[in-house]
C-alpha positions as CSV (number, residue, x, y, z in Angstrom):
1,M,-14.5,7.5,-4.9
2,D,-11.1,6.3,-3.8
3,F,-8.7,4.4,-6.1
4,W,-5.0,3.8,-7.0
5,G,-3.4,5.6,-9.9
6,H,-1.3,3.9,-12.6
7,N,1.9,4.9,-10.8
8,G,0.9,3.6,-7.4
9,E,-0.3,7.0,-6.2
10,Y,-3.5,7.0,-4.1
11,F,-6.3,9.4,-5.0
12,S,-9.3,10.0,-2.9
13,H,-12.7,11.7,-3.4
14,C,-12.4,12.0,-7.1
15,S,-15.7,12.9,-8.8
16,I,-17.4,10.9,-11.5
17,H,-17.4,14.0,-13.6
18,M,-14.8,13.5,-16.4
19,N,-13.1,15.3,-19.2
20,I,-11.9,13.5,-22.3
21,S,-8.6,15.0,-23.5
22,R,-5.8,13.6,-25.5
23,N,-7.2,10.1,-25.4
24,R,-7.3,10.0,-21.6
25,I,-10.0,10.2,-18.9
26,W,-9.3,12.8,-16.3
27,W,-11.1,12.8,-12.9
28,R,-11.6,16.0,-11.1
29,R,-11.3,15.9,-7.3
30,A,-14.7,16.8,-5.7
31,G,-14.9,20.3,-4.3
32,S,-11.6,21.3,-5.8
33,T,-10.0,22.5,-9.0
34,E,-7.4,19.8,-8.6
35,V,-7.4,17.1,-11.3
36,C,-6.9,13.5,-10.4
37,P,-4.7,12.2,-13.3
38,V,-5.9,8.7,-13.7
39,P,-5.1,7.8,-17.3
40,F,-7.3,5.3,-19.0
41,L,-5.9,5.0,-22.5
42,L,-8.7,5.3,-25.0
43,G,-6.8,4.4,-28.1
44,Y,-8.8,4.3,-31.2
45,K,-11.9,2.5,-29.8
46,W,-14.1,5.3,-28.6
47,H,-17.1,3.0,-28.1
48,L,-15.1,1.3,-25.4
49,S,-14.6,4.7,-23.7
50,I,-18.3,5.3,-23.7
51,L,-19.0,1.9,-22.3
52,L,-16.4,2.4,-19.6
53,L,-18.0,5.8,-18.8
54,I,-21.4,4.1,-18.4
55,I,-20.0,1.4,-16.2
56,L,-18.3,3.9,-13.9
57,V,-21.4,6.0,-13.6
58,L,-23.5,3.0,-12.7
59,S,-21.0,1.8,-10.2
60,A,-20.9,5.2,-8.5
61,T,-24.6,5.4,-8.2
62,A,-25.2,1.7,-7.2
63,H,-24.4,2.4,-3.6
64,T,-26.7,5.3,-3.2
65,A,-28.4,4.9,0.2
66,Q,-32.0,3.7,0.0
67,P,-34.5,5.5,2.2
68,L,-35.2,3.8,5.5
69,P,-38.7,2.4,6.1
70,W,-39.5,5.2,8.6
71,E,-38.7,7.8,5.9
72,E,-41.2,6.2,3.5
73,K,-43.8,6.1,6.3
74,H,-43.1,9.7,7.1
75,Q,-43.8,10.6,3.5
76,Q,-47.1,8.7,3.6
77,L,-48.1,10.6,6.8
78,L,-47.2,13.9,5.1
79,H,-49.5,12.9,2.3
80,Q,-52.3,12.0,4.8
81,R,-51.8,15.4,6.4
82,D,-52.3,17.1,3.0
83,L,-55.5,15.1,2.5
84,I,-56.9,16.4,5.8
85,F,-56.0,20.0,4.9
86,E,-57.7,19.6,1.6
87,Q,-60.9,18.3,3.4
88,L,-60.7,21.2,5.9
89,D,-60.4,23.7,3.0
90,E,-63.5,22.2,1.4
91,I,-65.4,22.4,4.7
92,H,-64.2,26.0,5.0
93,S,-65.6,26.9,1.6
94,V,-69.0,25.5,2.6
95,L,-69.2,27.1,6.0
96,V,-68.1,30.6,5.2
97,P,-71.1,31.6,3.0
98,R,-73.5,30.2,5.7
99,V,-71.7,32.1,8.5
100,Q,-71.6,35.3,6.5
101,E,-75.4,35.1,6.0
102,E,-76.5,33.7,9.4
103,D,-73.9,34.7,12.0
104,P,-71.0,36.9,10.8
105,V,-69.5,37.1,14.3
106,L,-68.2,33.5,13.8
107,L,-66.2,34.4,10.7
108,K,-63.0,35.2,12.7
109,R,-63.0,31.6,14.0
110,L,-62.9,30.2,10.5
111,S,-59.5,31.3,9.4
112,L,-57.3,28.7,7.7
113,D,-54.2,30.9,8.1
114,P,-51.7,29.6,10.7
115,P,-51.6,31.6,13.9
116,Q,-49.6,34.7,13.5
117,S,-46.1,34.2,14.7
118,R,-45.0,36.3,17.6
119,A,-42.6,39.1,16.7
120,T,-39.0,38.6,17.8
121,G,-36.0,40.7,17.5
122,Y,-33.6,43.1,19.3
123,G,-35.0,45.1,22.1
124,L,-38.3,43.2,22.3
125,L,-39.1,41.8,25.8
126,P,-41.4,39.0,27.0
127,E,-44.4,39.6,29.1
128,V,-43.6,38.5,32.7
129,K,-46.4,36.4,34.1
130,D,-47.3,35.4,37.7
131,N,-45.9,32.0,38.9
132,A,-48.0,28.9,38.8
133,P,-48.4,27.1,42.1
134,Q,-45.4,25.1,43.2
135,A,-45.8,21.3,43.0
136,P,-43.6,18.3,43.6
137,V,-41.4,17.5,40.7
138,A,-41.4,13.8,39.6
139,P,-39.6,12.0,36.7
140,K,-41.8,12.0,33.6
141,Q,-41.4,9.8,30.5
142,T,-42.8,11.0,27.2
143,F,-42.9,8.9,24.0
144,Y,-43.0,10.2,20.4
145,S,-43.9,7.5,17.9
146,L,-44.7,7.5,14.2
147,K,-47.1,4.6,14.7
148,W,-49.0,6.7,17.3
149,L,-48.9,9.6,14.9
150,E,-50.3,7.4,12.1
151,G,-53.3,6.5,14.4
152,R,-54.0,10.1,15.3
153,L,-53.9,11.2,11.6
154,N,-56.3,8.3,10.7
155,E,-58.7,9.5,13.5
156,E,-58.5,13.0,12.3
157,L,-59.2,12.1,8.7
158,E,-62.4,10.2,9.9
159,S,-63.3,13.2,12.1
160,V,-63.1,15.8,9.2
161,E,-65.0,13.4,6.9
162,K,-67.8,13.1,9.5
163,L,-67.8,16.9,9.9
164,A,-68.2,17.3,6.1
165,N,-71.1,14.9,6.1
166,D,-72.8,16.5,9.1
167,I,-72.9,20.1,7.7
168,P,-76.0,19.7,5.4
169,G,-78.2,18.4,8.2
170,T,-77.0,20.7,11.0
171,T,-78.9,23.9,11.6
172,K,-76.8,25.4,14.4
173,L,-73.6,26.9,13.1
174,E,-71.6,27.3,16.3
175,P,-71.1,23.6,17.0
176,L,-69.9,23.1,13.4
177,V,-67.4,26.0,13.7
178,A,-66.2,24.7,17.0
179,R,-65.5,21.3,15.4
180,F,-63.7,22.9,12.5
181,E,-61.5,24.9,15.0
182,Q,-60.7,21.8,17.0
183,S,-59.8,19.8,13.9
184,L,-57.5,22.5,12.6
185,K,-55.8,22.9,16.0
186,K,-55.2,19.1,16.3
187,L,-53.8,18.9,12.7
188,R,-51.3,21.7,13.4
189,N,-50.2,19.9,16.5
190,L,-49.8,16.7,14.5
191,E,-47.8,18.6,11.9
192,N,-45.4,19.8,14.7
193,N,-45.0,16.1,15.6
194,L,-44.1,15.2,12.0
195,T,-41.4,17.9,12.0
196,Y,-40.1,16.6,15.3
197,H,-39.8,13.1,13.9
198,K,-38.0,14.3,10.7
199,Y,-35.3,15.8,12.8
200,W,-34.8,13.3,15.7
201,Q,-35.2,10.1,13.7
202,K,-32.4,11.3,11.4
203,A,-30.3,12.3,14.4
204,V,-30.6,8.8,15.9
205,V,-29.2,7.4,12.7
206,Q,-26.5,10.0,12.2
207,Y,-25.3,10.1,15.8
208,A,-25.7,6.4,16.7
209,A,-22.9,6.2,19.3
210,Y,-24.1,9.4,21.1
211,F,-27.7,8.0,21.4
212,R,-26.4,4.6,22.6
213,K,-24.9,6.4,25.6
214,K,-28.1,8.3,26.1
215,N,-30.0,5.1,26.2
216,E,-27.9,4.0,29.1
217,L,-29.3,7.0,31.0
218,V,-32.8,6.2,29.8
219,A,-32.4,2.7,31.4
220,L,-31.2,4.4,34.7
221,A,-34.2,6.7,34.7
222,R,-36.6,3.8,34.2
223,E,-34.9,1.9,37.0
224,M,-35.2,4.9,39.4
225,N,-38.8,5.6,38.4
226,T,-39.8,1.9,39.0
227,L,-38.3,2.2,42.5
228,I,-40.1,5.4,43.2
229,T,-43.4,4.0,42.0
230,N,-43.0,0.8,44.1
231,S,-41.7,2.7,47.2
232,G,-38.3,1.1,46.8
233,P,-35.3,1.8,49.2
234,P,-34.8,5.6,49.5
235,E,-31.0,5.0,49.5
236,K,-31.1,3.2,46.2
237,I,-33.3,5.9,44.7
238,A,-30.9,8.6,45.9
239,E,-28.0,6.7,44.5
240,L,-29.6,6.4,41.0
241,R,-30.7,10.1,41.1
242,Q,-27.2,11.1,41.9
243,Q,-25.8,9.0,39.0
244,L,-28.3,10.6,36.6
245,L,-27.5,14.1,37.9
246,Q,-23.7,13.6,37.5
247,R,-24.1,12.3,33.9
248,T,-26.9,14.5,32.6
249,A,-26.6,17.8,34.5
250,P,-23.3,18.1,36.3
251,F,-22.9,21.4,38.2
252,R,-20.2,23.6,36.6
253,P,-19.1,26.5,38.8
254,T,-19.1,29.9,37.2
255,R,-15.7,31.7,37.3
256,G,-15.6,34.8,39.4
257,L,-18.4,34.1,41.8
258,Q,-17.6,34.0,45.5
259,I,-19.7,34.1,48.6
260,L,-19.4,37.0,51.1
261,N,-19.6,36.1,54.7
262,L,-21.4,38.9,56.5
263,E,-22.0,39.5,60.2
264,E,-24.0,37.0,62.3
265,G,-23.3,34.1,59.9
266,E,-25.2,35.5,56.9
267,M,-23.9,34.5,53.5
268,V,-24.5,36.5,50.3
269,L,-23.6,35.5,46.8
270,P,-23.2,38.7,44.7
271,V,-23.9,38.0,41.0
272,T,-23.2,40.8,38.5
273,V,-25.0,40.5,35.2
274,C,-24.4,42.8,32.2
275,T,-27.4,43.9,30.3
276,D,-28.4,46.4,27.6
277,I,-32.1,46.3,28.7
278,E,-33.2,49.7,30.0
279,N,-36.7,48.7,30.9
280,L,-36.5,49.0,34.7
281,E,-39.9,47.3,35.2
282,F,-38.7,44.2,33.5
283,L,-35.3,44.2,35.3
284,H,-37.2,44.5,38.7
285,A,-39.5,41.6,37.8
286,F,-36.5,39.5,36.9
287,K,-34.7,40.3,40.1
288,E,-37.9,39.7,42.1
289,G,-38.2,36.2,40.5
290,V,-34.6,35.4,41.5
291,Q,-35.2,36.6,45.1
292,E,-38.4,34.6,45.4
293,A,-36.9,31.4,44.1
294,F,-33.5,31.5,45.7
295,S,-33.2,33.9,48.6
296,L,-36.7,33.2,50.0
297,S,-36.6,29.5,49.6
298,S,-36.8,27.5,52.9
299,A,-33.4,25.9,52.1
300,A,-31.7,29.3,51.7
301,Q,-33.3,30.7,54.8
302,T,-32.1,27.6,56.8
303,H,-28.6,28.3,55.8
304,R,-29.0,32.1,56.1
305,F,-28.0,32.3,52.4
306,S,-29.1,34.8,49.8
307,V,-28.3,35.8,46.2
308,D,-27.7,39.5,45.3
309,L,-28.4,40.1,41.6
310,I,-26.6,43.2,40.5
311,W,-27.4,44.8,37.1
312,R,-24.6,46.4,35.2
313,L,-26.2,48.5,32.5
314,I,-24.4,48.8,29.1
315,R,-26.2,51.1,26.8
316,A,-27.0,49.9,23.3
317,D,-25.1,52.8,21.7
318,T,-22.0,51.7,23.6
319,L,-22.3,48.2,22.1
320,Y,-23.2,49.7,18.7
321,P,-21.3,53.1,18.3
322,D,-22.0,53.2,14.6
323,G,-25.7,52.8,15.0
324,V,-28.0,50.8,17.2
325,P,-30.2,48.1,15.5
326,V,-33.8,49.2,15.2
327,R,-36.2,47.7,17.7
328,G,-37.3,44.3,16.5
329,A,-34.3,43.9,14.1
330,S,-33.0,40.4,13.5
331,I,-29.5,40.1,14.9
332,V,-26.8,37.4,15.0
333,M,-26.9,36.5,18.7
334,S,-23.4,35.0,18.9
335,A,-21.9,38.2,17.4
336,H,-24.1,40.3,19.7
337,R,-22.8,38.4,22.7
338,T,-19.2,39.2,21.8
339,L,-19.9,43.0,22.1
340,F,-20.3,42.6,25.9
341,T,-16.6,42.8,26.6
342,N,-15.4,42.2,30.1
343,C,-18.8,40.7,31.0
344,S,-18.8,37.2,32.3
345,L,-22.6,37.0,32.5
346,V,-25.0,38.7,30.2
347,L,-28.8,39.1,29.8
348,T,-30.0,40.5,26.5
349,T,-32.7,40.4,23.9
350,G,-33.1,39.3,20.2
351,A,-33.4,35.5,20.3
352,P,-36.2,33.6,18.6
353,S,-36.9,31.9,21.9
354,L,-35.6,32.0,25.5
355,N,-32.4,30.1,26.0
356,A,-29.4,30.1,28.3
357,L,-25.8,29.0,28.2
358,V,-24.4,27.8,31.5
359,G,-22.1,30.3,33.2
360,N,-22.3,32.6,30.3
361,R,-25.6,34.3,29.1
362,I,-29.4,34.4,28.9
363,F,-30.9,35.3,25.5
364,L,-34.6,36.4,25.8
365,G,-37.3,35.6,23.3
366,T,-40.7,37.2,23.4
367,R,-43.1,34.4,24.5
368,P,-44.7,35.2,27.9
369,V,-42.6,33.9,30.8
370,S,-43.1,33.5,34.5
371,R,-40.8,34.9,37.2
372,R,-40.0,31.4,38.3
373,T,-38.9,30.4,34.8
374,L,-36.6,33.5,34.7
375,A,-35.1,32.3,38.0
376,H,-34.6,28.9,36.3
377,E,-32.6,30.5,33.5
378,F,-30.7,32.5,36.1
379,G,-29.8,29.1,37.7
380,H,-27.9,28.4,34.5
381,L,-25.7,31.5,35.1
382,L,-24.9,30.0,38.5
383,G,-23.7,26.7,37.0
384,F,-26.8,24.5,37.0
385,E,-27.8,22.4,34.0
386,D,-31.2,21.3,32.8
387,A,-31.9,17.7,33.9
388,Y,-33.4,15.7,31.0
389,V,-32.5,12.8,28.8
390,R,-33.5,12.0,25.2
391,G,-33.0,8.5,23.9
392,Y,-35.0,5.9,22.0
393,D,-36.7,2.5,21.9
394,G,-36.7,0.1,18.9
395,E,-34.6,-0.1,15.8
396,T,-33.9,2.5,13.1
397,S,-34.6,-0.2,10.5
398,G,-38.1,-0.9,11.7
399,P,-41.2,0.1,9.7
400,Y,-41.8,3.1,11.9
401,G,-38.2,3.8,12.9
402,V,-37.5,4.4,16.6
403,V,-39.7,5.6,19.3
404,I,-38.2,8.8,20.7
405,V,-38.1,8.8,24.5
406,E,-37.7,11.9,26.7
407,W,-37.3,12.0,30.5
408,T,-37.8,15.2,32.3
409,G,-38.0,16.0,36.0
410,L,-34.9,14.0,36.9
411,T,-34.0,16.4,39.6
412,A,-36.8,17.3,42.0
413,D,-36.2,21.0,41.9
414,L,-36.3,24.2,39.9
415,M,-33.9,22.9,37.3
416,G,-36.0,19.8,36.8
417,D,-39.2,21.8,36.3
418,S,-38.9,25.5,35.5
419,G,-42.6,26.2,35.9
420,R,-43.4,24.5,39.2
421,G,-40.1,23.4,40.8
422,R,-38.5,25.0,43.8
423,V,-34.9,25.7,44.9
424,S,-33.9,22.6,46.9
425,E,-31.6,22.0,49.8
426,E,-29.2,20.3,47.5
427,M,-29.1,23.3,45.2
428,I,-28.3,25.7,48.1
429,T,-25.6,23.4,49.6
430,T,-24.1,23.0,46.1
431,L,-23.8,26.8,45.8
432,I,-22.3,27.2,49.2
433,N,-19.7,24.4,48.6
434,A,-18.8,25.7,45.1
435,Y,-18.4,29.4,45.9
436,G,-17.0,29.1,49.5
437,E,-16.9,31.9,52.0
438,L,-15.0,35.2,51.8
439,A,-14.9,37.4,54.9
440,V,-15.7,41.1,54.3
441,E,-12.9,43.4,55.1
């Protein structure tokens, strides 16, 4: 609360908590031991002091923000989720005795426990999977709506009620167990959506100016997609795509990288990456993924261009001379990164999930990952950004809040789709233009 003192001095952020001393009310500044000396003389009429205190408390709380309609709706949906879980729990208690007696093999499919989380921590590596077939990358719009979520929860509530009613008259257990599994899986997915909304609906309110700018990009993406769908002018589509690329995923050259110009016009971009990973099989798979995606792409071969990934091994006991963290230990990733001194680019383990910082580092999680996705993350080290936009439709004051809108695949390449995209002509020419040519002495 801000106000003027009796002597004209301005006081800000003074708490409603008060002390009564020597017939004065003293305000204590919030978050501080400093006292805001705003003297209200109490005199001899203490009942007036109490009345004043009540008035001040009421005035301080009168402006407490009321929950937005979407927050109330979110709470209702959480309650509905709980009702479905309770129904599933009752169904579980009925099915388990029958399964134990008639077909114990099905018991493992009746667990109510959430799937066991994948272990993460220092030194743990992801399984490297084969690549999925490459496919054209197209812009894709995805909506996340509380109204849609409400409909799905209503459907699921009806579904589990029907399952409960069908159990007494059904002799075959396997179909009942399959329906139970399906309902539980759907409910957990809907629960993830509830968590998503709790975060992003609040973000839209809190960072209104930021999301207004993002909505300008959403409009551009929709305009471009309409032209693509209706076979519009290629020049206009290319112009809009370039605008989106410049505003969502501008290329940022990595310091210290430079192309070597070899004999017969060949160009090689050496990229040295520091790592504390000593698993040679993993490092080979990572490098193989980079070679497949970049050096063996048709665009790179047309330009006689290749990337040479060079590992610089830094042993863990060099990073941690006083004792290496045990395998699987939880570590502070930002602090861990600082231990790689004199290393512009780093690949290391210990993150909850795979993520990269452009021109800086890749932190590995433990979820299985394809070689192409590793190449996508390597693209971040070269200076490429992810190309996606998140905005919204509607109003934050509406009964369901806003509809979150996500656009992916805004670039038709590996950075637009880490699973199926390919290194494009534009990506290769960008690298050549950014890192120039340096003749080998």
